C-alpha positions in Angstrom: 15.0 -9.7 -4.5 12.4 -12.2 -3.4 13.2 -15.9 -3.6 10.5 -18.5 -3.0 11.5 -22.1 -3.0 9.1 -24.9 -3.5 8.3 -27.0 -0.5 7.8 -30.7 -0.6 4.4 -31.7 -1.9 3.5 -28.0 -2.7 1.5 -27.3 -5.8 2.0 -24.4 -8.1 -1.0 -22.5 -6.6 0.4 -22.7 -3.1 3.8 -21.5 -4.3 2.2 -18.6 -6.2 0.0 -17.7 -3.1 3.1 -17.6 -0.9 5.0 -15.4 -3.4 2.1 -13.0 -3.7 1.8 -12.7 0.1 5.6 -11.9 0.3 5.3 -9.3 -2.5 2.5 -7.6 -0.7 4.2 -7.7 2.7 7.4 -6.2 1.3 5.5 -3.4 -0.5 7.2 -4.1 -3.8 4.1 -3.2 -5.9 3.4 0.0 -3.9 7.0 1.0 -4.5 6.8 0.4 -8.2 3.5 2.4 -8.5 5.1 5.2 -6.6 8.1 5.3 -8.9 6.1 5.0 -12.1 6.0 8.8 -12.5 7.9 11.7 -11.1 6.1 13.8 -8.5 7.7 17.1 -7.5 8.2 18.0 -3.8 5.5 20.6 -4.0 3.0 18.1 -5.3 3.9 15.7 -2.6 3.3 18.5 -0.1 -0.1 19.3 -1.7 -1.1 15.6 -1.5 -0.1 15.4 2.2 -2.1 18.6 2.9 -5.2 17.1 1.1 -4.8 13.8 3.0 -4.6 15.7 6.3 -7.6 17.9 5.4 -9.6 14.8 4.6 -8.6 13.1 7.8 -9.7 16.2 9.8 -13.1 16.3 7.9 -13.7 12.6 8.6 -12.8 13.0 12.2 -15.1 16.0 12.5 -17.9 14.0 10.9 -17.4 11.1 13.4 -17.6 13.6 16.3 -20.8 15.2 15.0 -22.5 11.9 14.5 -22.0 10.8 18.1 -23.8 13.8 19.5 
C-alpha cells in the first residue's frame, strides 16, 4: 500500500503529482490491468511468440535500412 504524506508548504497538485509518480514507479496500474481478465498459459505463450516475432522483424528492418 502506498502512503504519501503531505510535506510542509506543499499544495494538493504537488502531492498528487508525487503520488502518481510513485504509482507508476511501483507498477500498480500495470498490475491491475494485467489482472483485469484471465489469460490462459497458452495465450500468454502466443503473446510472447508474437512479441518475439515482432522484435525479430523490427531488428531485421533496422539491419536492411543500414545497408
